[in-house]
KEDOMAR-320419 format. One record per atom (N, C-alpha, C): residue number from 1; residue in three letters; atom name; x, y, z. Coordinates in nm, 2 decimals. Atoms other than C-alpha are relative to their C-alpha. Layout:
BEGIN
k_r_a_px_py_pz
NUM_ALA_CA_X_Y_Z
...
This chain:
BEGIN
k_r_a_px_py_pz
1_MET_N_-0.15_0.00_0.08
1_MET_CA_-2.82_-2.05_0.78
1_MET_C_0.06_0.13_-0.01
2_ARG_N_-0.01_-0.14_0.02
2_ARG_CA_-2.86_-1.68_0.68
2_ARG_C_0.05_0.05_0.11
3_PHE_N_0.01_-0.08_-0.11
3_PHE_CA_-2.88_-1.58_1.03
3_PHE_C_0.17_-0.03_0.06
4_LEU_N_-0.17_0.03_-0.03
4_LEU_CA_-2.52_-1.78_1.15
4_LEU_C_0.10_0.08_-0.10
5_PHE_N_-0.06_-0.07_0.09
5_PHE_CA_-2.40_-1.62_0.84
5_PHE_C_0.10_0.13_0.03
6_THR_N_0.00_-0.15_-0.03
6_THR_CA_-2.45_-1.27_0.96
6_THR_C_0.08_0.01_0.10
7_VAL_N_-0.05_-0.03_-0.14
7_VAL_CA_-2.37_-1.32_1.29
7_VAL_C_0.16_-0.05_-0.01
8_VAL_N_-0.19_0.07_0.03
8_VAL_CA_-1.97_-1.50_1.18
8_VAL_C_0.04_0.12_-0.10
9_LEU_N_-0.04_-0.09_0.07
9_LEU_CA_-1.96_-1.22_0.94
9_LEU_C_0.04_0.16_0.11
10_ILE_N_-0.03_-0.14_-0.13
10_ILE_CA_-2.01_-0.92_1.19
10_ILE_C_0.10_-0.02_0.14
11_LEU_N_-0.11_0.03_-0.08
11_LEU_CA_-1.79_-1.13_1.45
11_LEU_C_0.11_0.04_-0.02
12_THR_N_-0.11_-0.04_0.09
12_THR_CA_-1.54_-1.10_1.21
12_THR_C_0.10_0.18_-0.02
13_ILE_N_-0.07_-0.18_-0.01
13_ILE_CA_-1.53_-0.71_1.14
13_ILE_C_0.02_0.00_0.11
14_ILE_N_-0.03_-0.05_-0.15
14_ILE_CA_-1.56_-0.67_1.52
14_ILE_C_0.15_-0.05_0.04
15_LEU_N_-0.14_0.01_-0.06
15_LEU_CA_-1.24_-0.85_1.57
15_LEU_C_0.10_0.07_-0.11
16_SER_N_-0.10_-0.06_0.09
16_SER_CA_-1.06_-0.70_1.26
16_SER_C_-0.01_0.14_0.05
17_ALA_N_-0.02_-0.15_0.01
17_ALA_CA_-1.15_-0.39_1.37
17_ALA_C_0.05_0.02_0.13
18_SER_N_-0.08_-0.02_-0.10
18_SER_CA_-1.01_-0.47_1.72
18_SER_C_0.11_-0.01_0.02
19_ALA_N_-0.14_0.03_0.02
19_ALA_CA_-0.68_-0.59_1.61
19_ALA_C_0.07_0.12_-0.09
20_GLN_N_-0.05_-0.14_0.04
20_GLN_CA_-0.67_-0.27_1.41
20_GLN_C_0.06_0.10_0.05
21_LYS_N_-0.05_-0.13_-0.09
21_LYS_CA_-0.68_-0.06_1.69
21_LYS_C_0.11_-0.05_0.09
22_LYS_N_-0.11_0.00_-0.04
22_LYS_CA_-0.42_-0.27_1.87
22_LYS_C_0.08_0.03_-0.07
23_LEU_N_-0.12_-0.05_0.04
23_LEU_CA_-0.18_-0.23_1.62
23_LEU_C_0.07_0.10_-0.05
24_GLU_N_-0.05_-0.14_-0.03
24_GLU_CA_-0.23_0.12_1.60
24_GLU_C_0.06_0.07_0.11
25_ARG_N_-0.05_0.03_-0.17
25_ARG_CA_-0.20_0.14_1.97
25_ARG_C_0.15_-0.01_-0.01
26_THR_N_-0.17_0.04_-0.02
26_THR_CA_0.13_-0.07_1.93
26_THR_C_0.07_0.11_-0.04
27_LEU_N_-0.08_-0.04_0.05
27_LEU_CA_0.28_0.11_1.68
27_LEU_C_0.02_0.16_0.04
28_LYS_N_-0.01_-0.13_-0.04
28_LYS_CA_0.20_0.46_1.81
28_LYS_C_0.11_-0.02_0.14
29_GLN_N_-0.09_0.00_-0.12
29_GLN_CA_0.39_0.36_2.18
29_GLN_C_0.11_-0.08_-0.09
30_LEU_N_-0.09_0.03_-0.02
30_LEU_CA_0.65_0.17_2.00
30_LEU_C_0.11_0.07_-0.10
31_ASN_N_-0.07_-0.10_0.16
31_ASN_CA_0.76_0.39_1.66
31_ASN_C_-0.03_0.13_0.06
32_SER_N_0.07_-0.15_-0.02
32_SER_CA_0.81_0.74_1.65
32_SER_C_0.02_0.06_-0.16
33_GLU_N_0.02_-0.02_0.15
33_GLU_CA_0.78_0.74_1.26
33_GLU_C_0.12_0.09_-0.07
34_SER_N_-0.11_-0.04_0.08
34_SER_CA_1.12_0.85_1.19
34_SER_C_0.04_-0.02_-0.16
35_VAL_N_-0.03_0.04_0.11
35_VAL_CA_1.13_0.67_0.89
35_VAL_C_-0.17_0.00_-0.03
36_PRO_N_0.14_-0.05_0.03
36_PRO_CA_0.81_0.78_0.69
36_PRO_C_-0.10_-0.18_-0.05
37_TYR_N_0.10_0.10_-0.03
37_TYR_CA_0.52_0.52_0.72
37_TYR_C_-0.02_-0.04_-0.19
38_ILE_N_0.08_0.07_0.18
38_ILE_CA_0.39_0.30_0.33
38_ILE_C_-0.09_-0.10_0.06
39_TYR_N_0.08_0.06_-0.04
39_TYR_CA_0.09_0.19_0.35
39_TYR_C_-0.04_-0.14_-0.08
40_VAL_N_0.02_0.12_0.09
40_VAL_CA_-0.05_-0.18_0.20
40_VAL_C_-0.03_0.06_-0.13
41_ASN_N_0.10_-0.03_0.16
41_ASN_CA_-0.28_-0.02_-0.10
41_ASN_C_0.11_0.06_-0.06
42_GLU_N_-0.08_-0.05_0.00
42_GLU_CA_0.02_0.21_-0.12
42_GLU_C_0.12_-0.08_-0.08
43_LEU_N_-0.05_0.08_0.08
43_LEU_CA_0.26_-0.06_-0.21
43_LEU_C_0.03_-0.10_-0.10
44_ARG_N_0.05_0.08_0.08
44_ARG_CA_0.09_-0.27_-0.40
44_ARG_C_0.03_0.07_-0.12
45_LEU_N_0.01_-0.09_0.13
45_LEU_CA_0.10_-0.01_-0.67
45_LEU_C_0.15_0.05_-0.05
46_LEU_N_-0.14_-0.04_0.03
46_LEU_CA_0.48_0.08_-0.69
46_LEU_C_0.05_-0.14_-0.06
47_GLU_N_-0.14_0.10_0.01
47_GLU_CA_0.72_-0.09_-0.88
47_GLU_C_0.12_0.02_-0.02
48_GLY_N_-0.16_-0.06_0.02
48_GLY_CA_1.10_-0.07_-0.93
48_GLY_C_0.00_0.04_0.17
49_THR_N_-0.03_-0.06_-0.19
49_THR_CA_1.09_-0.04_-0.51
49_THR_C_0.11_-0.16_0.02
50_THR_N_-0.04_0.07_-0.06
50_THR_CA_1.32_-0.25_-0.33
50_THR_C_-0.03_-0.03_0.15
51_ILE_N_0.08_0.07_-0.11
51_ILE_CA_1.18_-0.45_-0.06
51_ILE_C_0.09_-0.09_0.12
52_LEU_N_-0.12_0.07_-0.02
52_LEU_CA_1.42_-0.53_0.20
52_LEU_C_-0.13_-0.09_0.19
53_ASP_N_0.05_0.11_-0.14
53_ASP_CA_1.30_-0.83_0.53
53_ASP_C_0.08_0.05_0.12
54_THR_N_-0.12_0.04_-0.09
54_THR_CA_1.43_-0.74_0.87
54_THR_C_-0.04_-0.06_0.12
55_ARG_N_0.01_0.14_-0.11
55_ARG_CA_1.33_-1.03_1.09
55_ARG_C_0.11_-0.05_-0.03
56_LYS_N_-0.04_0.09_-0.01
56_LYS_CA_1.50_-1.29_1.20
56_LYS_C_0.04_-0.10_-0.17
57_ARG_N_-0.03_0.08_0.10
57_ARG_CA_1.62_-1.54_0.91
57_ARG_C_-0.13_-0.10_-0.01
58_THR_N_0.11_0.14_0.03
58_THR_CA_1.38_-1.84_1.05
58_THR_C_-0.11_0.07_-0.04
59_GLU_N_0.12_-0.06_0.02
59_GLU_CA_1.10_-1.57_1.04
59_GLU_C_-0.04_-0.02_-0.15
60_TYR_N_0.01_-0.01_0.10
60_TYR_CA_1.18_-1.49_0.69
60_TYR_C_-0.02_-0.14_-0.09
61_GLU_N_0.04_0.15_0.05
61_GLU_CA_1.18_-1.86_0.58
61_GLU_C_-0.12_-0.09_0.01
62_VAL_N_0.13_0.07_-0.02
62_VAL_CA_0.85_-1.93_0.71
62_VAL_C_-0.09_0.09_-0.17
63_SER_N_0.07_-0.06_0.08
63_SER_CA_0.74_-1.65_0.46
63_SER_C_0.04_0.14_0.02
64_HIS_N_-0.06_-0.12_0.07
64_HIS_CA_0.82_-1.34_0.27
64_HIS_C_-0.09_0.11_-0.07
65_LEU_N_0.05_-0.07_0.14
65_LEU_CA_0.70_-1.06_0.03
65_LEU_C_0.09_-0.07_-0.08
66_LYS_N_-0.08_-0.03_0.14
66_LYS_CA_0.75_-1.10_-0.29
66_LYS_C_0.08_0.04_-0.06
67_GLY_N_-0.11_-0.08_0.06
67_GLY_CA_1.10_-1.05_-0.44
67_GLY_C_0.07_0.05_0.14
68_ALA_N_-0.06_-0.04_-0.13
68_ALA_CA_1.17_-0.97_-0.05
68_ALA_C_0.19_-0.03_-0.02
69_ILE_N_-0.10_0.04_-0.01
69_ILE_CA_1.53_-0.93_0.03
69_ILE_C_0.07_-0.03_0.14
70_TRP_N_0.00_0.01_-0.14
70_TRP_CA_1.63_-1.03_0.37
70_TRP_C_0.13_0.03_0.04
71_VAL_N_-0.17_-0.07_-0.03
71_VAL_CA_1.90_-0.83_0.56
71_VAL_C_0.01_-0.01_0.15
72_GLY_N_0.00_-0.03_-0.14
72_GLY_CA_1.81_-0.89_0.93
72_GLY_C_-0.02_0.08_0.06
73_TYR_N_0.01_-0.14_-0.10
73_TYR_CA_1.81_-0.70_1.25
73_TYR_C_0.10_-0.04_0.07
74_LYS_N_-0.09_0.01_-0.11
74_LYS_CA_2.05_-0.82_1.53
74_LYS_C_0.11_0.00_-0.04
75_ASN_N_-0.13_-0.05_0.07
75_ASN_CA_2.32_-0.88_1.29
75_ASN_C_-0.01_0.12_-0.13
76_PHE_N_0.05_-0.11_0.09
76_PHE_CA_2.19_-0.59_1.02
76_PHE_C_0.16_0.10_-0.01
77_GLU_N_-0.11_-0.05_-0.01
77_GLU_CA_2.51_-0.48_0.87
77_GLU_C_-0.03_0.15_-0.17
78_LYS_N_0.05_-0.04_0.13
78_LYS_CA_2.43_-0.18_0.60
78_LYS_C_0.12_0.02_-0.12
79_ASP_N_-0.11_0.03_0.10
79_ASP_CA_2.75_-0.26_0.41
79_ASP_C_-0.05_-0.09_-0.12
80_SER_N_0.05_0.08_0.10
80_SER_CA_2.55_-0.52_0.25
80_SER_C_-0.13_0.02_-0.05
81_VAL_N_0.07_-0.07_0.06
81_VAL_CA_2.30_-0.33_0.18
81_VAL_C_0.02_0.10_-0.17
82_SER_N_-0.04_-0.09_0.12
82_SER_CA_2.48_-0.07_-0.02
82_SER_C_0.13_-0.10_-0.09
83_SER_N_-0.08_0.10_0.12
83_SER_CA_2.69_-0.37_-0.22
83_SER_C_-0.12_-0.02_-0.08
84_LYS_N_0.10_0.02_0.07
84_LYS_CA_2.30_-0.43_-0.33
84_LYS_C_-0.04_0.08_-0.10
85_ILE_N_0.08_-0.13_0.07
85_ILE_CA_2.19_-0.11_-0.41
85_ILE_C_0.11_0.11_0.03
86_ASP_N_-0.08_-0.11_0.00
86_ASP_CA_2.43_0.15_-0.55
86_ASP_C_-0.06_0.10_0.02
87_ASP_N_-0.01_-0.10_0.01
87_ASP_CA_2.22_0.42_-0.59
87_ASP_C_-0.10_0.03_0.13
88_LYS_N_0.03_-0.03_-0.13
88_LYS_CA_2.12_0.59_-0.26
88_LYS_C_-0.10_0.06_-0.02
89_ASN_N_0.14_-0.10_0.04
89_ASN_CA_1.81_0.77_-0.44
89_ASN_C_-0.09_-0.14_0.01
90_THR_N_0.08_0.12_0.05
90_THR_CA_1.64_0.39_-0.50
90_THR_C_-0.09_0.00_0.15
91_PRO_N_0.12_0.00_-0.08
91_PRO_CA_1.31_0.36_-0.36
91_PRO_C_-0.01_-0.13_0.11
92_ILE_N_-0.03_0.14_-0.08
92_ILE_CA_1.36_0.10_-0.02
92_ILE_C_-0.13_0.00_0.12
93_VAL_N_0.08_0.02_-0.11
93_VAL_CA_1.05_-0.02_0.15
93_VAL_C_0.08_-0.13_0.11
94_VAL_N_-0.05_0.06_-0.09
94_VAL_CA_1.15_-0.20_0.48
94_VAL_C_-0.13_-0.07_0.09
95_TYR_N_0.08_0.05_-0.01
95_TYR_CA_0.95_-0.43_0.65
95_TYR_C_0.02_-0.10_0.13
96_CYS_N_-0.01_0.12_-0.13
96_CYS_CA_0.91_-0.68_1.01
96_CYS_C_-0.17_-0.06_-0.02
97_SER_N_0.16_0.11_-0.01
97_SER_CA_0.60_-0.85_1.15
97_SER_C_-0.07_0.11_0.02
98_ILE_N_0.06_-0.14_0.04
98_ILE_CA_0.48_-0.51_1.22
98_ILE_C_0.03_0.11_-0.03
99_GLY_N_-0.09_-0.15_-0.02
99_GLY_CA_0.70_-0.20_1.16
99_GLY_C_0.06_0.02_0.12
100_VAL_N_-0.09_-0.09_-0.10
100_VAL_CA_0.90_-0.18_1.48
100_VAL_C_0.14_0.01_-0.01
101_ARG_N_-0.16_-0.01_0.02
101_ARG_CA_1.23_-0.33_1.42
101_ARG_C_0.01_0.03_-0.18
102_SER_N_-0.01_-0.03_0.16
102_SER_CA_1.20_-0.25_1.04
102_SER_C_0.02_0.19_0.00
103_GLU_N_0.01_-0.14_-0.03
103_GLU_CA_1.14_0.13_1.18
103_GLU_C_0.18_0.02_0.02
104_ASP_N_-0.05_0.04_-0.02
104_ASP_CA_1.47_0.04_1.33
104_ASP_C_0.13_0.00_-0.10
105_ILE_N_-0.10_0.05_0.14
105_ILE_CA_1.69_-0.08_1.02
105_ILE_C_-0.01_0.14_-0.10
106_GLY_N_0.02_-0.09_0.11
106_GLY_CA_1.49_0.23_0.82
106_GLY_C_0.08_0.10_0.03
107_GLU_N_-0.07_-0.08_-0.08
107_GLU_CA_1.69_0.43_1.06
107_GLU_C_0.14_0.02_-0.01
108_LYS_N_-0.13_0.00_0.05
108_LYS_CA_2.03_0.29_1.00
108_LYS_C_0.05_0.04_-0.13
109_LEU_N_-0.03_-0.02_0.15
109_LEU_CA_1.96_0.30_0.62
109_LEU_C_0.00_0.13_-0.04
110_GLN_N_-0.01_-0.17_0.02
110_GLN_CA_1.90_0.70_0.64
110_GLN_C_0.12_0.04_0.05
111_LYS_N_-0.10_-0.04_-0.07
111_LYS_CA_2.18_0.74_0.87
111_LYS_C_0.10_-0.03_-0.13
112_ALA_N_-0.15_0.04_0.10
112_ALA_CA_2.45_0.55_0.56
112_ALA_C_-0.07_0.06_-0.11
113_GLY_N_0.06_-0.10_0.12
113_GLY_CA_2.25_0.80_0.30
113_GLY_C_-0.14_-0.06_-0.09
114_PHE_N_0.12_0.09_0.10
114_PHE_CA_1.96_0.61_0.15
114_PHE_C_-0.05_0.15_0.03
115_THR_N_0.07_-0.11_-0.07
115_THR_CA_1.74_0.90_0.14
115_THR_C_-0.14_-0.04_-0.07
116_ASN_N_0.17_0.00_0.02
116_ASN_CA_1.40_0.74_-0.02
116_ASN_C_-0.03_-0.15_0.06
117_VAL_N_0.04_0.11_-0.09
117_VAL_CA_1.32_0.47_0.28
117_VAL_C_-0.11_0.04_0.08
118_LYS_N_0.12_0.01_-0.06
118_LYS_CA_0.97_0.37_0.40
118_LYS_C_-0.05_-0.12_0.04
119_ASN_N_0.04_0.10_-0.08
119_ASN_CA_0.85_0.16_0.66
119_ASN_C_-0.14_-0.02_-0.03
120_LEU_N_0.18_0.05_0.01
120_LEU_CA_0.55_-0.10_0.59
120_LEU_C_-0.08_0.00_0.15
121_TYR_N_0.14_-0.04_-0.10
121_TYR_CA_0.24_0.03_0.81
121_TYR_C_-0.01_-0.15_0.03
122_GLY_N_0.09_0.10_-0.02
122_GLY_CA_0.16_-0.27_1.00
122_GLY_C_0.11_-0.15_-0.07
123_GLY_N_-0.06_0.09_0.07
123_GLY_CA_0.45_-0.49_0.83
123_GLY_C_-0.05_-0.14_-0.05
124_ILE_N_0.06_0.13_0.08
124_ILE_CA_0.37_-0.85_0.68
124_ILE_C_-0.09_-0.04_0.06
125_PHE_N_0.14_0.06_-0.07
125_PHE_CA_0.10_-0.90_0.95
125_PHE_C_-0.11_0.10_-0.10
126_GLU_N_0.07_-0.08_0.07
126_GLU_CA_-0.10_-0.61_0.76
126_GLU_C_0.03_-0.02_-0.11
127_TRP_N_-0.07_0.08_0.11
127_TRP_CA_0.03_-0.72_0.44
127_TRP_C_-0.11_-0.10_-0.04
128_LYS_N_0.03_0.08_-0.03
128_LYS_CA_-0.12_-1.03_0.51
128_LYS_C_-0.14_0.01_0.04
129_ASN_N_0.09_-0.06_0.01
129_ASN_CA_-0.42_-0.92_0.63
129_ASN_C_-0.12_0.08_-0.10
130_GLN_N_0.06_-0.05_0.12
130_GLN_CA_-0.51_-0.74_0.38
130_GLN_C_-0.03_-0.07_-0.13
131_GLY_N_0.05_0.11_0.06
131_GLY_CA_-0.56_-1.04_0.17
131_GLY_C_0.14_0.00_-0.13
132_ASN_N_-0.14_-0.01_0.11
132_ASN_CA_-0.19_-1.02_-0.02
132_ASN_C_0.10_-0.15_0.03
133_ALA_N_-0.07_0.11_0.01
133_ALA_CA_0.01_-1.31_-0.09
133_ALA_C_0.16_0.04_0.08
134_VAL_N_-0.13_0.04_-0.07
134_VAL_CA_0.30_-1.42_0.09
134_VAL_C_0.07_-0.15_-0.04
135_TYR_N_-0.04_0.07_0.01
135_TYR_CA_0.57_-1.63_-0.01
135_TYR_C_0.13_-0.11_0.06
136_LYS_N_-0.14_0.05_-0.08
136_LYS_CA_0.84_-1.93_0.07
136_LYS_C_0.06_-0.07_-0.13
137_ASN_N_-0.09_0.09_0.15
137_ASN_CA_1.08_-2.05_-0.19
137_ASN_C_-0.06_0.03_-0.10
138_ASN_N_0.11_-0.02_0.10
138_ASN_CA_0.87_-1.87_-0.45
138_ASN_C_-0.06_-0.04_-0.01
139_MET_N_0.16_0.07_0.01
139_MET_CA_0.54_-2.07_-0.38
139_MET_C_-0.06_0.08_0.09
140_GLU_N_0.09_-0.08_-0.08
140_GLU_CA_0.29_-1.87_-0.23
140_GLU_C_-0.07_-0.11_0.10
141_THR_N_-0.02_0.06_-0.09
141_THR_CA_0.23_-1.98_0.12
141_THR_C_-0.12_0.07_0.10
142_ASP_N_0.12_-0.07_-0.08
142_ASP_CA_-0.04_-1.92_0.39
142_ASP_C_0.07_0.01_0.17
143_SER_N_-0.08_-0.01_-0.11
143_SER_CA_0.21_-1.94_0.67
143_SER_C_0.09_0.14_0.03
144_VAL_N_-0.10_-0.13_0.02
144_VAL_CA_0.34_-1.64_0.84
144_VAL_C_0.02_-0.05_0.13
145_HIS_N_-0.08_0.03_-0.13
145_HIS_CA_0.58_-1.64_1.14
145_HIS_C_-0.06_0.11_0.11
146_THR_N_0.08_-0.10_-0.11
146_THR_CA_0.41_-1.46_1.43
146_THR_C_0.03_0.00_0.10
147_PHE_N_-0.11_-0.01_-0.09
147_PHE_CA_0.70_-1.49_1.67
147_PHE_C_-0.06_-0.06_0.14
148_ASN_N_0.03_0.03_-0.07
148_ASN_CA_0.50_-1.54_1.95
148_ASN_C_-0.19_0.01_0.01
149_LYS_N_0.14_-0.03_0.00
149_LYS_CA_0.11_-1.60_2.07
149_LYS_C_-0.07_0.14_0.05
150_GLN_N_0.05_-0.16_0.00
150_GLN_CA_0.07_-1.22_2.20
150_GLN_C_-0.01_0.06_-0.13
151_TRP_N_-0.03_-0.06_0.15
151_TRP_CA_0.21_-1.10_1.88
151_TRP_C_-0.11_-0.07_-0.09
152_SER_N_0.08_0.04_0.10
152_SER_CA_0.00_-1.33_1.67
152_SER_C_-0.16_0.05_-0.01
153_LYS_N_0.13_-0.07_-0.04
153_LYS_CA_-0.32_-1.17_1.81
153_LYS_C_-0.03_0.14_-0.10
154_LEU_N_-0.01_-0.08_0.10
154_LEU_CA_-0.23_-0.91_1.53
154_LEU_C_-0.03_-0.05_-0.15
155_LEU_N_0.04_0.03_0.10
155_LEU_CA_-0.28_-1.14_1.26
155_LEU_C_-0.12_-0.07_-0.01
156_ASN_N_0.12_0.07_0.02
156_ASN_CA_-0.59_-1.23_1.13
156_ASN_C_-0.06_-0.13_-0.09
157_THR_N_0.01_0.08_0.17
157_THR_CA_-0.56_-1.43_0.78
157_THR_C_0.11_-0.07_0.04
158_GLY_N_-0.13_0.06_0.04
158_GLY_CA_-0.32_-1.71_0.74
158_GLY_C_0.03_-0.11_0.12
159_VAL_N_-0.04_0.13_-0.10
159_VAL_CA_-0.15_-2.00_0.94
159_VAL_C_0.10_0.03_0.09
160_LYS_N_-0.11_-0.12_-0.11
160_LYS_CA_0.03_-1.86_1.24
160_LYS_C_0.08_-0.10_0.04
161_VAL_N_-0.13_0.09_-0.02
161_VAL_CA_0.38_-2.02_1.28
161_VAL_C_0.07_0.08_0.11
162_TYR_N_-0.12_-0.03_-0.11
162_TYR_CA_0.55_-1.99_1.62
162_TYR_C_0.15_-0.05_0.04
163_ASP_N_-0.12_0.10_0.02
163_ASP_CA_0.81_-2.27_1.60
163_ASP_C_0.01_-0.05_-0.12
164_THR_N_-0.06_0.03_0.11
164_THR_CA_1.02_-2.32_1.33
164_THR_C_0.03_-0.11_-0.03
165_GLU_N_-0.03_0.16_0.01
165_GLU_CA_1.16_-2.63_1.45
165_GLU_C_-0.08_-0.08_-0.07
166_LYS_N_0.09_0.08_0.04
166_LYS_CA_0.86_-2.78_1.34
166_LYS_C_-0.04_0.00_-0.14
167_ILE_N_0.05_0.02_0.11
167_ILE_CA_0.84_-2.68_1.01
167_ILE_C_0.17_-0.03_-0.09
168_HIS_N_-0.13_0.10_0.08
168_HIS_CA_1.21_-2.79_0.87
168_HIS_C_-0.02_-0.13_0.00
């Protein structure tokens, strides 16, 4: 029994390290780091930060970070953020699944004059991978929308949701 537990633990560590390396490679390929990263352990310590979810509405409805405001991606309008946030120096964290779409929205916010915008490194996947809670309708949930099976390989914990039609 002890041997089996040790083997499972070692495999979990190896798979987690592999997923982390895949995440790092993916972000290096797809992001320019034009919006500075904030890491999960840093965000957990912050208070008074506005968190913006830049995923599709259906992804947000599966789960999101506590208190996150949905702003979307394809139909993002900077005026919708400006109407909610008066002070352009307000700390803002944008996130998506892993941090690619959120970098695009972060750039738009910077161009609109917001001066304190950060992109959550690894997005909601890394948030959940590090054992943090995600929410649906103000209730904690284990579900995370992973878009498709390829992207889902970057999420190590939680219930992977692909087809939102099945959850409504």
